VMD Tcl script that draws the C-alpha trace (Angstrom):
set ca {
  {161.32 -2.34 107.69}
  {165.00 -2.25 106.83}
  {167.26 0.76 106.99}
  {167.41 2.81 103.90}
  {170.77 2.54 102.14}
  {170.12 4.32 99.01}
  {168.39 7.73 98.15}
  {167.65 9.33 94.76}
  {166.97 13.07 94.82}
  {165.36 14.99 91.97}
  {166.50 18.53 92.59}
  {165.00 21.72 91.28}
  {164.99 25.38 92.12}
  {162.76 25.30 95.25}
  {161.21 21.87 95.56}
  {163.08 18.52 95.80}
  {161.62 14.94 95.54}
  {163.32 12.19 97.70}
  {163.01 8.42 96.90}
  {164.67 5.96 99.30}
  {164.73 2.15 99.51}
  {166.41 -0.46 101.71}
  {168.58 -3.30 100.53}
  {165.53 -5.57 99.91}
  {163.86 -2.86 97.86}
  {160.74 -3.39 100.04}
  {160.84 -0.05 102.00}
  {160.26 3.15 100.14}
  {160.34 6.75 101.31}
  {158.80 9.38 99.01}
  {159.00 12.87 100.30}
  {158.57 16.21 98.78}
  {160.80 18.72 100.42}
  {161.23 22.48 100.30}
  {164.74 23.79 99.57}
  {165.33 24.83 103.16}
  {164.39 21.33 104.50}
  {166.49 19.03 102.32}
  {169.77 19.27 104.41}
  {167.73 18.99 107.61}
  {166.13 15.84 106.42}
  {169.48 14.12 105.54}
  {171.14 15.34 108.63}
  {168.70 13.21 110.53}
  {169.11 10.18 108.18}
  {171.69 7.42 108.61}
  {174.64 7.58 106.27}
  {173.71 6.20 102.90}
  {174.30 6.41 99.10}
  {172.64 9.52 97.68}
  {172.19 9.82 93.88}
  {171.59 13.10 92.11}
  {171.08 13.88 88.55}
  {174.05 15.94 87.33}
  {173.10 19.57 86.57}
  {174.15 23.17 87.38}
  {173.45 22.93 91.20}
  {174.06 19.28 91.72}
  {177.73 19.78 92.60}
  {176.87 22.22 95.43}
  {174.19 19.83 97.04}
  {176.72 16.89 96.56}
  {179.33 18.71 98.61}
  {176.85 19.61 101.31}
  {175.43 16.02 101.57}
  {178.96 14.69 101.76}
  {179.67 16.91 104.74}
  {176.77 15.16 106.49}
  {178.47 11.66 106.07}
  {176.68 10.50 102.94}
  {178.25 9.12 99.83}
  {177.13 11.04 96.82}
  {176.99 10.07 93.16}
  {176.05 12.26 90.34}
  {174.53 10.46 87.32}
  {174.34 11.86 83.82}
  {170.78 12.90 82.66}
  {171.04 10.65 79.56}
  {171.29 7.57 81.69}
  {168.18 8.59 83.62}
  {165.85 9.35 80.71}
  {165.18 5.63 79.64}
  {163.79 4.91 83.05}
  {161.19 7.74 83.31}
  {157.74 6.17 83.10}
  {154.73 7.70 81.37}
  {152.95 10.62 82.98}
  {156.26 12.27 84.15}
  {156.33 13.99 87.51}
  {158.83 14.66 90.23}
  {158.18 11.39 92.03}
  {158.70 9.27 88.86}
  {161.85 11.35 87.94}
  {163.29 10.48 91.48}
  {162.42 6.84 90.95}
  {164.00 6.85 87.47}
  {167.28 8.30 89.08}
  {167.17 5.45 91.57}
  {166.71 2.73 88.95}
  {169.36 4.10 86.71}
  {171.87 4.18 89.58}
  {171.43 0.33 90.04}
  {172.53 -0.40 86.61}
  {176.04 -2.01 86.63}
  {177.16 -0.15 83.46}
  {176.25 3.25 84.56}
  {179.14 5.79 85.15}
  {178.98 8.72 87.38}
  {180.09 12.38 87.20}
  {182.93 13.46 89.65}
  {181.86 16.19 92.09}
  {183.56 19.44 91.25}
  {185.18 21.54 93.90}
  {184.30 25.26 94.47}
  {187.60 26.13 92.91}
  {186.86 24.08 89.71}
  {183.50 25.77 89.50}
  {184.97 29.20 90.01}
  {187.50 28.39 87.14}
  {184.65 27.32 84.85}
  {182.83 30.48 85.61}
  {185.64 32.47 84.07}
  {185.15 30.67 80.87}
  {181.30 30.77 80.78}
  {181.27 34.44 81.71}
  {183.88 35.37 79.01}
  {181.94 33.41 76.47}
  {178.85 35.32 77.28}
  {180.50 38.66 77.08}
  {182.07 37.74 73.67}
  {178.65 36.83 72.34}
  {177.28 40.18 73.56}
  {180.27 42.01 72.18}
  {179.81 40.35 68.73}
  {176.08 41.19 68.75}
  {176.77 44.75 69.46}
  {179.45 45.09 66.80}
  {177.15 43.49 64.21}
  {174.43 45.87 65.24}
  {176.56 48.88 64.76}
  {177.65 47.57 61.27}
  {174.05 46.95 60.25}
  {172.92 50.54 61.24}
  {175.76 52.10 59.32}
  {175.20 49.96 56.29}
  {171.62 51.16 56.01}
  {173.12 54.61 55.20}
  {175.73 53.24 52.80}
  {178.60 53.32 55.32}
  {180.55 50.05 55.11}
  {183.93 48.67 55.88}
  {185.94 45.43 55.38}
  {185.17 42.45 57.46}
  {187.25 41.77 60.60}
  {188.74 43.74 63.42}
  {190.39 46.29 61.10}
  {187.12 47.07 59.33}
  {185.24 47.44 62.65}
  {187.94 49.89 63.91}
  {187.54 51.98 60.80}
  {183.75 52.28 61.55}
  {184.28 53.04 65.17}
  {186.67 55.75 64.14}
  {184.03 57.40 61.97}
  {181.68 57.44 64.83}
  {184.23 58.98 67.20}
  {184.95 61.65 64.57}
  {181.22 62.29 63.92}
  {181.79 61.99 60.25}
  {179.46 63.93 57.97}
  {178.32 60.69 56.31}
  {176.59 59.71 59.61}
  {173.35 61.74 60.54}
  {173.43 63.29 63.92}
  {170.19 61.57 64.92}
  {171.94 58.26 64.29}
  {175.01 59.19 66.34}
  {172.76 59.50 69.39}
  {172.26 55.78 69.34}
  {175.60 54.83 67.97}
  {177.66 56.46 70.61}
  {176.08 54.52 73.60}
  {176.31 51.22 71.54}
  {180.08 51.84 70.85}
  {180.68 52.80 74.49}
  {179.07 49.46 75.60}
  {181.00 47.58 72.99}
  {184.28 49.08 74.42}
  {183.18 48.18 77.91}
  {182.47 44.51 76.93}
  {185.81 44.42 75.04}
  {187.82 45.56 78.09}
  {185.96 42.95 80.28}
  {186.73 40.24 77.70}
  {190.45 41.21 77.62}
  {190.65 41.35 81.44}
  {189.14 37.91 81.87}
  {191.40 36.54 79.20}
  {194.41 37.93 81.06}
  {193.09 36.41 84.36}
  {192.85 33.03 82.62}
  {196.24 33.24 80.94}
  {197.81 34.22 84.36}
  {196.17 31.30 86.12}
  {197.24 28.98 83.31}
  {200.85 30.17 83.35}
  {201.14 29.58 87.15}
  {199.75 25.98 87.04}
  {202.33 23.24 86.20}
  {199.69 21.08 84.61}
  {198.47 23.78 82.37}
  {202.08 24.65 81.41}
  {202.52 20.91 80.57}
  {199.50 20.97 78.26}
  {200.51 24.16 76.56}
  {203.52 22.31 74.97}
  {201.04 20.67 72.57}
  {200.64 22.23 69.15}
  {197.37 24.14 69.03}
  {196.82 24.29 72.81}
  {197.14 27.81 74.42}
  {196.52 29.08 78.00}
  {192.65 29.31 77.57}
  {192.37 25.77 76.26}
  {194.74 24.43 78.90}
  {192.89 26.19 81.68}
  {189.48 25.16 80.44}
  {190.53 21.51 80.34}
  {191.80 21.46 83.92}
  {188.67 23.33 85.11}
  {186.47 20.82 83.44}
  {188.04 17.42 84.11}
  {190.71 17.96 86.70}
  {193.32 15.11 86.51}
  {191.18 13.30 84.03}
  {191.10 9.98 85.94}
  {187.32 9.70 85.68}
  {187.96 8.48 81.98}
  {189.14 5.06 81.42}
  {190.99 5.85 78.21}
  {191.74 8.71 75.87}
  {188.86 7.72 73.50}
  {186.49 8.16 76.35}
  {187.54 11.64 76.90}
  {187.38 12.43 73.18}
  {183.87 10.93 73.16}
  {182.79 13.08 76.20}
  {183.96 16.17 74.36}
  {181.82 14.95 71.32}
  {184.72 14.46 68.85}
  {184.12 10.89 68.01}
  {181.95 9.72 65.07}
  {178.32 8.58 65.45}
  {177.85 4.93 64.97}
  {174.78 3.27 63.39}
  {176.04 -0.28 62.85}
  {174.20 -3.63 62.45}
  {175.63 -7.13 62.02}
  {178.82 -7.07 60.00}
  {178.08 -3.55 58.60}
  {179.83 -0.73 60.50}
  {178.62 2.76 59.65}
  {180.30 5.73 61.07}
  {178.85 9.28 60.57}
  {179.75 12.78 61.68}
  {181.01 13.51 65.17}
  {178.45 13.26 67.99}
  {178.88 16.93 69.17}
  {177.78 15.50 72.63}
  {179.43 16.62 76.00}
  {181.11 19.86 76.65}
  {180.46 22.24 73.77}
  {182.96 24.91 75.09}
  {185.87 22.45 75.20}
  {185.00 21.07 71.71}
  {185.05 24.51 70.31}
  {188.38 25.33 71.81}
  {189.97 22.12 70.47}
  {188.54 22.79 67.03}
  {189.79 26.49 67.01}
  {193.27 25.26 68.23}
  {193.45 22.60 65.56}
  {192.31 25.12 62.89}
  {195.08 27.45 63.93}
  {197.69 24.81 64.02}
  {196.67 23.41 60.47}
  {196.71 26.88 59.05}
  {200.34 27.32 60.38}
  {201.27 23.88 59.13}
  {199.97 24.57 55.63}
  {202.27 27.61 55.31}
  {205.23 25.76 56.86}
  {204.93 22.21 55.72}
  {208.22 21.30 57.34}
  {206.52 21.81 60.76}
  {203.66 19.35 60.04}
  {203.79 15.68 61.08}
  {203.62 12.96 58.57}
  {200.18 11.98 59.78}
  {198.86 15.55 59.30}
  {200.45 16.02 55.88}
  {198.99 12.70 54.69}
  {195.58 13.65 56.06}
  {195.54 17.00 54.33}
  {196.55 15.37 51.09}
  {193.51 12.97 50.95}
  {190.83 14.71 52.98}
  {189.12 18.18 53.01}
  {190.63 20.84 55.45}
  {187.57 20.82 57.71}
  {187.67 17.08 58.04}
  {191.36 17.44 58.92}
  {190.59 20.03 61.57}
  {188.19 17.88 63.43}
  {190.54 14.89 63.26}
  {193.27 17.01 64.66}
  {191.05 18.26 67.36}
  {190.28 14.72 68.35}
  {193.87 13.75 68.33}
  {194.77 16.78 70.49}
  {191.99 15.66 73.09}
  {193.58 12.19 73.25}
  {197.06 13.59 73.67}
  {195.79 15.90 76.49}
  {194.36 13.05 78.42}
  {197.48 10.97 78.11}
  {199.65 13.70 79.30}
  {197.42 14.40 82.23}
  {197.54 10.83 83.34}
  {201.25 10.27 82.72}
  {202.61 13.73 83.59}
  {205.15 13.33 80.77}
  {206.25 16.12 78.52}
  {204.84 16.39 75.00}
  {206.72 14.37 72.46}
  {206.27 16.08 69.00}
  {205.64 13.47 66.19}
  {208.14 13.25 63.37}
  {207.67 15.66 60.61}
  {206.97 14.70 57.08}
}
mol new
graphics top color blue
foreach p $ca { graphics top sphere $p radius 0.5 }
foreach p [lrange $ca 0 end-1] q [lrange $ca 1 end] { graphics top cylinder $p $q radius 0.2 }
display resetview
């Protein structure tokens, strides 16, 4: 029996499955461990390579296992799925993680620090509050529209409706005010929380030299710059700019065969939050460029002349992602392209 040099762990909320083999792949360890016994098991084991499937809690376990002297790799779930056998269970999931980790072309996810995860939490929490705020605002609008009280779209129209509620306007029945008041109070509470988190993110971005560097790019503000750094750090886990754009999901799908190359819509894979920020930033920049053509680059002007605006927005977002990666790697200032 040889010494086990590689483990694969299928992690869950309370139960973990461990699969270990030696260099000859003749010795196997298959254990089902409770959450409280996982670290105790690896504390007794000789230093080895431990492979986990990348998920929400994987970064925590990776840091804890690294403290015990093990080398830890996080593998993306899409690399594991092809190796899962029929009749799926925890043992076969752990074996699939082990098999996928042996493939030479497999890439791994860098382990995030506590600081990175805390920075990411600012964005995920803010996004959730924005969704809840939007849902409350839409519900208030729908209740008022049922009695014929409407207003224009956007923030100005919503403010006009909220003013009617505050004034207890005669067009709103008293019975309905009983539910509209607490809904409006909750909307305002969420709005204050969203603004406070936005201020925290902006303050953190303006105090970070790397974020200030990225904010030189057209269409990149404090929230986008902070989100990028929280997600990828220095970006060196990507071999090139296109790899980063592909990870964000801004590269086209490919369905090619032989000499025929077929490219479709963007994959929309990877980090949805970053992709949305890139697209919103590109949309804002293109709207500005269309009103002030002298500010637009020759590339963007030509793109807008021959392609629909929405296509141009996505293309600009992909270009922005590549520029961000290049600036993170080089540390150089942004060089604006020549205008048309």
